N, C-alpha and C positions, 0 to 999 in steps of 0.2 A: 420746747413745751409751751414756753410762754407765748410765742407767737401763735400757736393753735388756740390757747386760752383767749388771747387778745381778739383773734378773728372771730372765735365763737362769741365772745362778749359782744363784739360789734354787730354780728349777725342777729343775736338776740334782741339787742336794742333796736335795731331797724325794724325786725319783725314785731316788736311791741309798738312802735311809733306808727308804722304804716297803717294798721287798721284804725287807729285813732284819727289819723288824717282823713281816711276814706269815709268816716262816719258822717261828715258834713256833706249834705246835698244842696246844690245850688238851687236858688230861686231863679226861674227863668227871667232873663233880662228883657224878654219881649213883652212882659207885663206892663200895662201902662194904666194909670188912673184914668177913669172914665170909659175904659173900654167895656163892652158887654160882658157880664158874668159868664155867659156861656162860653164865649171866646176864651176868657181867662182860665175857666175850669178846664177846657180842652188843652190849653197849653200846659197846665200843671199836670194833668194825667199823662200826657205824652212825655213829660219830663220825669216821670217815675213817681209823682206824688199820687196818693190815694185818697179819694173822698171818704172821710169817716162817716159811715152810716150810723145814724142815731135812731133810737126807738120812734117810730111813727106815732106811738101812743102817748107821748109826752105832752105836757102843757105847751100850748102854743100862744105866742104873743105877737102883736103887731101884724106883719105881713107873712108870717110863718105858714099859715094855711095856704095861701096863695103860692108860696114857694114850694111847699111840699106837694100839695095836691095837684095844682095846675102846672107847675114847672118841673116837678119830679127831683127836686134838690134836697135829698134827705140828710144832707150833711150840714144843714142850717142848724146852729147851735141856739141861737136867740135872736129876737128882733125888738127894737124899741117900738113903742106904740104911738110915739109923737114925733113932731118935728120932721126931719128928713127921713126918718124911718130906717135908721141903720140896721143892718143884719150882719151877723158873724157866722162864718162857716169854718169848718175844721178839715184839714188834710193832714196826712201822715206819710213819712216815707218808710222804707224797709228797715231803717236804723232806729225807729221810734220817735224821730224829731216830729214835732207838730207845727203845722203852719196856720196861723190865723189869717182869715181873709174877710174883709169888711166891704160890704156893698151898700149903696144908696139906691133910691128909685125902685123900691120893692113892693109897692102897692099893686093890687089887682089892675090889669090893664096897662101895666108898665113892665119894662125889662130891667132887672137889676143891673146896675153899673159898679164896676170895681172902684173902690175908693182907696183902700190901703191894705197892706199885708206885712206880716212879720213872723220870724220863727218865734213860737211860744214856748218860753222856758219855764212857764208856771207849772205845767202838768206834763212832765215828761214820761 
């Protein structure tokens, strides 16, 4: 009886750990700082990340009008109005992880460039 219990306990522990291990979704290694956001966006979507669509009726700052209305990237969360004009975008995976993506070069007549990205642990 003990062997059955031990095997059962081992299987239960493995079953509990495997889903936790699979919750992490890799960020594609092909992302490079300075690449066009359009290319980075395609890479992320093809890797299973979903662009988080935000309300088009929200307040817009900096280059947001250009990014939403002209480029069609409604996943933009916010943009700074001065300096390099950083903009932050949000992606999510099926497990609820959020990926923050920051771009530069967001003004009208320019194409956003990928600056940096990270798993956002603030709002899961």
